[in-house]
C-alpha positions as CSV (number, residue, x, y, z in Angstrom):
1,M,0.1,0.5,-0.4
2,L,3.1,1.8,0.6
3,S,5.8,0.6,-2.1
4,G,8.4,3.2,-2.8
5,K,6.8,5.7,-0.9
6,R,9.4,7.9,1.1
7,I,8.5,8.8,5.1
8,L,11.4,11.3,7.3
9,L,9.9,10.1,10.1
10,I,10.9,12.8,13.5
11,I,10.9,11.1,17.3
12,G,10.6,13.9,18.8
13,G,11.0,13.1,23.0
14,G,8.4,11.8,25.1
15,I,7.3,8.3,26.6
16,A,5.5,7.6,23.5
17,A,8.8,7.5,21.3
18,Y,8.5,3.8,22.3
19,K,5.1,3.4,19.9
20,T,7.5,5.0,16.9
21,L,10.0,1.5,17.3
22,D,6.8,-0.4,16.0
23,L,5.3,2.6,13.8
24,I,8.5,1.8,12.0
25,R,7.9,-1.9,11.2
26,R,4.4,-1.4,10.6
27,L,5.4,1.0,8.1
28,R,8.7,-1.0,6.4
29,E,6.2,-4.0,6.3
30,R,3.9,-1.7,3.8
31,G,7.0,-1.4,1.3
32,A,8.1,2.3,2.7
33,A,11.4,3.7,3.3
34,V,11.3,5.4,6.7
35,T,14.1,7.8,7.3
36,P,14.4,8.5,11.0
37,V,15.9,11.6,12.4
38,L,15.9,11.5,16.7
39,T,15.7,14.4,18.4
40,R,18.0,14.5,21.4
41,A,15.2,14.1,24.3
42,G,13.8,11.9,21.8
43,A,17.2,9.9,22.6
44,E,16.3,9.8,26.2
45,F,13.5,7.3,25.3
46,V,14.6,5.2,22.7
47,T,18.4,4.9,21.3
48,P,19.6,5.6,17.5
49,L,20.4,1.9,17.2
50,S,17.1,0.4,17.8
51,V,15.8,3.3,15.7
52,S,18.7,2.2,12.9
53,A,18.3,-1.6,12.8
54,L,14.4,-1.1,12.4
55,A,15.1,1.4,9.4
56,G,17.4,0.0,8.2
57,H,18.7,3.5,7.7
58,K,20.9,6.2,9.1
59,V,19.7,7.7,12.2
60,H,19.7,12.1,12.0
61,T,20.7,13.5,15.1
62,D,22.7,16.5,14.6
63,L,22.4,19.5,11.9
64,F,26.0,20.3,12.2
65,D,27.5,17.5,10.3
66,L,30.0,18.8,8.5
67,T,30.1,16.2,5.1
68,E,26.5,16.7,5.3
69,E,26.2,20.7,5.2
70,A,28.8,20.7,2.9
71,E,26.3,19.0,0.7
72,M,23.4,20.5,2.5
73,G,22.1,17.6,3.6
74,H,19.0,19.2,5.8
75,I,17.9,20.9,2.9
76,Q,17.9,17.2,1.2
77,L,16.5,15.4,3.9
78,S,13.5,18.4,3.9
79,R,12.8,17.8,1.1
80,S,13.0,14.1,-0.8
81,A,10.5,12.7,1.4
82,D,7.0,12.0,-0.2
83,L,5.4,12.6,3.5
84,V,7.3,14.1,6.9
85,V,5.9,13.0,10.1
86,V,6.5,14.2,13.8
87,A,5.9,11.6,16.2
88,P,5.5,12.2,18.4
89,A,4.6,15.5,18.2
90,T,5.6,16.8,21.6
91,A,4.2,20.8,23.1
92,D,7.9,21.7,22.7
93,L,7.9,20.5,18.8
94,M,4.1,22.1,18.2
95,A,5.3,25.3,19.9
96,K,8.4,25.0,17.6
97,M,6.7,24.6,14.4
98,A,3.7,27.1,15.2
99,H,6.7,29.9,15.7
100,G,8.4,29.0,13.1
101,H,12.1,28.3,15.7
102,A,14.3,26.3,13.7
103,N,17.4,25.5,16.4
104,D,17.9,22.1,16.1
105,L,18.0,19.4,13.0
106,A,14.0,18.5,13.7
107,S,12.7,21.9,13.3
108,T,15.1,23.1,10.9
109,L,14.0,20.1,8.9
110,L,10.7,21.1,9.3
111,M,11.4,24.9,8.8
112,A,13.5,23.8,5.2
113,T,10.2,21.2,4.1
114,D,8.3,22.3,1.0
115,T,6.2,18.5,1.5
116,P,3.7,17.6,3.6
117,V,3.6,17.5,7.6
118,L,1.6,15.0,9.5
119,I,2.0,15.1,13.7
120,A,0.7,13.2,15.7
121,P,1.3,15.2,19.7
122,A,1.4,13.3,22.4
123,M,1.9,15.0,26.2
124,N,0.1,15.3,29.3
125,V,-3.9,16.1,29.2
126,R,-3.3,19.4,31.1
127,M,-0.3,20.3,28.2
128,W,-2.6,19.4,25.5
129,D,-6.1,21.6,26.9
130,H,-3.3,24.4,27.7
131,P,-4.7,28.0,25.5
132,A,-1.0,27.6,24.2
133,T,-1.0,24.6,22.7
134,Q,-4.6,24.9,21.5
135,R,-3.6,28.1,19.9
136,N,-0.2,26.3,18.4
137,L,-2.9,23.3,17.0
138,A,-5.1,26.2,15.2
139,Q,-2.1,28.4,13.8
140,L,-0.7,24.6,12.2
141,L,-4.3,23.4,11.4
142,S,-4.2,26.8,9.7
143,D,-1.1,26.3,8.1
144,G,-2.2,22.8,6.3
145,L,-0.5,20.6,8.5
146,R,-2.5,17.0,8.9
147,V,-3.2,16.2,12.7
148,V,-3.7,12.3,14.3
149,G,-5.0,12.1,17.5
150,P,-4.6,12.1,20.2
151,N,-6.5,9.7,22.0
152,P,-7.6,10.0,25.4
153,G,-6.6,7.3,28.6
154,D,-4.3,6.4,31.2
155,M,-1.2,8.0,30.8
156,A,2.6,7.3,32.3
157,C,1.9,10.2,34.7
158,G,-1.3,8.4,36.0
159,E,-3.5,11.0,34.6
160,Y,-6.5,10.6,32.7
161,G,-7.7,12.0,29.5
162,P,-7.0,13.3,25.7
163,G,-2.8,13.4,25.1
164,R,-2.2,10.1,24.3
165,M,-0.5,9.5,20.9
166,S,-2.4,7.4,18.3
167,E,-1.4,4.1,17.6
168,P,0.7,2.8,15.3
169,L,-1.6,1.6,12.8
170,E,-3.9,4.4,13.0
171,I,-0.8,7.0,12.6
172,V,-0.2,4.5,9.5
173,A,-4.3,5.1,8.0
174,A,-3.3,8.6,9.0
175,I,-0.1,8.5,6.6
176,E,-2.3,6.2,3.6
177,S,-4.6,9.2,3.9
178,A,-2.3,12.2,3.4
179,L,-0.5,10.0,0.6
180,G,-3.9,9.8,-0.9
181,Q,-4.4,6.1,-0.3
182,G,-6.6,5.7,2.2
183,P,-10.1,3.6,1.6
184,L,-12.1,6.5,2.1
185,T,-10.3,9.4,1.0
186,G,-12.6,11.0,-1.0
187,K,-15.8,10.2,0.7
188,H,-17.9,13.1,2.7
189,I,-19.1,11.1,6.0
190,L,-21.5,13.1,8.5
191,V,-20.8,11.9,12.4
192,T,-23.4,13.6,15.0
193,S,-22.0,12.9,18.8
194,G,-22.6,13.9,22.0
195,P,-25.5,15.1,24.0
196,T,-28.2,17.7,23.2
197,H,-29.2,20.3,25.7
198,E,-32.7,21.1,25.9
199,P,-33.4,24.5,27.6
200,I,-35.9,24.6,30.2
201,D,-34.9,27.8,31.4
202,P,-31.5,30.2,30.9
203,V,-30.0,27.7,33.8
204,R,-31.6,24.5,33.3
205,Y,-31.9,22.0,30.5
206,I,-32.4,18.3,29.9
207,A,-30.0,16.0,28.9
208,N,-28.3,12.9,28.5
209,R,-25.7,11.2,30.1
210,S,-23.0,10.9,26.9
211,S,-19.8,11.6,27.3
212,G,-19.2,12.2,23.6
213,A,-16.6,9.5,23.3
214,Q,-17.6,6.9,21.2
215,G,-18.6,9.5,18.5
216,A,-15.4,11.2,18.4
217,A,-13.7,8.4,18.4
218,I,-15.5,7.2,15.0
219,A,-14.7,10.9,13.2
220,R,-11.2,9.9,14.3
221,A,-11.0,6.6,12.8
222,L,-12.8,7.5,9.6
223,A,-10.8,10.6,9.4
224,G,-7.4,8.3,9.2
225,L,-8.4,6.1,6.1
226,G,-9.1,9.5,4.4
227,A,-12.9,9.8,5.0
228,D,-13.4,14.2,4.7
229,V,-15.7,14.1,8.1
230,T,-18.2,16.4,9.1
231,F,-18.5,16.6,12.9
232,V,-22.2,17.6,14.2
233,T,-21.2,17.7,18.8
234,G,-23.8,18.6,21.3
235,P,-22.0,19.8,24.7
236,A,-19.9,16.9,24.9
237,D,-17.1,16.6,27.9
238,V,-14.6,14.9,25.1
239,P,-12.8,17.3,22.6
240,P,-13.6,16.9,18.6
241,P,-10.8,15.2,17.0
242,A,-8.8,17.1,15.0
243,G,-9.0,17.3,11.0
244,V,-12.2,17.2,11.0
245,K,-14.9,19.7,10.0
246,V,-16.4,20.5,13.7
247,L,-20.0,22.3,13.6
248,R,-21.2,22.5,17.3
249,I,-24.7,22.3,18.5
250,E,-27.4,22.6,21.3
251,T,-30.2,21.6,20.8
252,A,-31.6,18.3,19.1
253,Q,-33.9,21.2,16.1
254,Q,-30.1,22.7,15.6
255,M,-28.6,19.5,15.1
256,L,-31.1,18.1,13.0
257,Q,-30.6,21.7,10.9
258,A,-26.6,21.0,11.0
259,V,-27.4,17.6,9.4
260,E,-29.5,18.6,6.8
261,D,-27.1,21.3,5.9
262,A,-24.0,19.0,5.7
263,L,-25.7,16.7,3.2
264,P,-25.1,15.6,0.9
265,A,-22.9,12.7,1.9
266,D,-22.2,9.4,1.4
267,A,-22.6,8.0,4.9
268,A,-24.0,9.3,8.2
269,I,-23.2,8.2,11.6
270,F,-25.4,8.9,14.3
271,A,-23.2,8.7,17.5
272,A,-25.5,11.4,19.2
273,A,-27.7,11.1,22.2
274,V,-30.4,13.2,20.8
275,A,-32.8,14.1,23.9
276,D,-36.3,12.6,22.8
277,W,-38.2,15.7,24.4
278,R,-37.7,19.1,25.1
279,V,-39.9,21.7,26.9
280,A,-42.6,23.1,24.5
281,S,-42.0,26.6,26.0
282,A,-39.3,27.3,27.5
283,S,-38.9,30.0,29.9
284,G,-36.9,33.0,28.9
285,S,-36.0,34.0,32.8
286,K,-35.5,31.8,35.1
287,I,-38.3,29.8,37.4
288,K,-38.2,30.8,40.7
289,K,-38.5,28.3,43.5
290,D,-41.8,28.6,45.2
291,A,-42.7,27.1,48.8
292,G,-44.7,24.4,47.9
293,R,-45.6,24.9,44.8
294,L,-43.8,23.0,41.8
295,P,-43.9,24.1,38.6
296,V,-45.1,22.2,35.4
297,L,-42.9,21.5,32.4
298,E,-44.8,21.0,29.5
299,F,-42.9,18.5,27.2
300,A,-42.9,18.8,23.3
301,E,-41.5,15.7,20.9
302,N,-38.0,16.0,19.5
303,P,-37.3,15.7,15.7
304,D,-36.3,12.2,14.9
305,I,-33.3,13.0,12.8
306,L,-32.5,9.4,12.2
307,A,-35.6,9.0,10.6
308,T,-35.3,12.4,8.6
309,V,-32.6,11.2,7.4
310,S,-32.9,7.3,6.5
311,Q,-36.2,8.2,5.1
312,R,-35.1,11.1,2.9
313,K,-36.5,10.9,-1.0
314,T,-33.2,13.0,-1.8
315,L,-29.9,13.2,-0.8
316,R,-30.4,10.4,1.5
317,P,-26.2,8.7,2.5
318,S,-26.1,5.3,0.9
319,L,-24.5,4.0,3.8
320,V,-26.9,5.1,7.2
321,V,-25.7,4.1,10.6
322,G,-27.7,4.6,14.1
323,F,-27.2,3.8,17.6
324,A,-29.7,1.9,20.1
325,A,-28.2,2.5,23.4
326,E,-30.5,0.4,25.8
327,T,-31.1,-1.2,29.1
328,D,-33.0,-4.1,29.0
329,D,-34.0,-6.9,26.1
330,V,-31.2,-4.8,23.6
331,V,-31.0,-6.8,20.5
332,A,-34.8,-6.9,19.9
333,H,-35.1,-3.6,20.8
334,A,-32.4,-2.1,18.6
335,T,-33.4,-4.8,15.6
336,A,-37.0,-3.0,15.8
337,K,-35.7,0.1,15.9
338,R,-33.5,-0.3,12.6
339,A,-36.9,-1.3,10.9
340,R,-38.7,1.6,12.0
341,K,-36.3,4.1,11.2
342,G,-35.5,3.0,8.3
343,C,-31.5,2.8,8.5
344,D,-29.2,0.5,7.2
345,W,-27.2,-0.7,10.3
346,I,-27.8,0.1,14.2
347,M,-24.6,0.2,16.4
348,A,-26.9,-1.1,19.8
349,N,-24.9,-1.7,23.3
350,D,-26.5,-1.8,26.8
351,V,-25.9,1.4,28.8
352,S,-27.4,-0.4,32.3
353,P,-25.2,1.8,35.0
354,A,-23.7,-1.6,35.8
355,T,-22.0,-1.4,32.6
356,G,-19.9,1.1,33.0
357,I,-20.2,1.7,29.1
358,M,-22.1,5.3,29.1
359,G,-19.6,7.9,30.2
360,G,-16.9,5.0,30.0
361,T,-13.7,4.4,27.9
362,E,-15.0,0.7,26.8
363,N,-18.0,-0.4,24.8
364,A,-19.8,-4.0,24.4
365,V,-22.0,-3.3,20.9
366,H,-23.6,-5.5,18.5
367,L,-24.3,-4.4,14.6
368,I,-27.5,-5.2,13.2
369,T,-28.0,-5.3,10.0
370,A,-30.4,-6.9,7.1
371,E,-28.0,-9.7,7.0
372,G,-28.6,-10.3,10.8
373,V,-26.4,-9.8,14.7
374,E,-22.7,-9.6,15.2
375,D,-21.8,-9.6,18.3
376,W,-18.1,-7.4,18.7
377,P,-16.5,-8.0,21.9
378,R,-15.7,-5.9,24.6
379,M,-13.1,-3.4,23.4
380,S,-12.0,0.1,24.4
381,K,-14.5,3.1,22.1
382,Q,-11.4,3.9,20.4
383,A,-11.2,0.2,18.7
384,V,-15.1,0.0,18.0
385,A,-14.4,3.4,16.4
386,E,-11.4,1.7,14.2
387,R,-13.4,-1.7,13.3
388,L,-16.9,0.2,12.4
389,A,-14.5,2.5,10.3
390,D,-13.1,-0.8,8.1
391,R,-16.8,-2.0,7.8
392,I,-18.0,1.2,6.3
393,A,-15.0,1.3,3.6
394,A,-15.5,-2.3,3.0
395,A,-19.6,-1.1,2.0
396,L,-18.6,2.3,0.3
397,R,-16.1,0.4,-2.4
């Protein structure tokens, strides 16, 4: 798949550097040639000997190698590759790239290159969430760099959240996509995610217990396979993945409008936990507590976004995937939902409190199609997303 492609791999300084050894192996398995550049900090985590042995190529570490500099070796390195990959892309490396610093070999190569660049960020969650890092990320995206990850999860420092470097196969998929070789290249896919917030008054609302983690993972996996992803998200706990078009909404009615505005699409995945009802007439001011009297709320049914898109006569995506979060008779209820809504597939899961799935890091799903039911084992939400993305890619061929 990557036969004959030349990858310049810049290895930053972070514990995630150990994953680059497997990344090199995976790239070479697919026929790519890997030229490694190891930063001084990166060499604290992986050795030049191990990197060189796996890459089958000399490891470059020093900007001031006199022999190579006489031939402008750093210029050649920066421009002879088909793609420059930075993994892990630390907060320091991202800051250097965003602000144009060039004080070592890695940053100089990145300044001198006219080759596309893909970064795989990895850092502590607080560093990732810091306003400076998010400003740098926005600048890099504006400059045209591609980003894969980071993923949420447990970190070496003991904290949890977004900041884990993407797994080697995720990075490989992103590389294939960046080189125009992903199986979903040229496909537009719509993904909804997170809860909706239906206002009662300016300070209270009705919502579902959804973190948005599964939807974000699906969008990330699809983008990694080359898809052009439109990500419509409610107020989720998990941030949207990089490299997708993000449309933020609050209510179910706003989500339906955003979805319809995003059509046409080749596929649509409705992972959002949309509130079934809203207050018919939300108060424009805060409802005050009145001793001895309870407020009376009149409810109205929210639009059924999955059914609306599934049953469209025009601009219906060729593949529509819904989600069914159930607490009992999961497969039976989800099978009936697929028939009732008119969608092609349903991803059903048991969200009973004892499962820990709602708001957790894992999922256990049943894929329901016209052919029957597939029971998937319990796995991380990212693994579920990658498996679903592969199935979608196969269906859209």
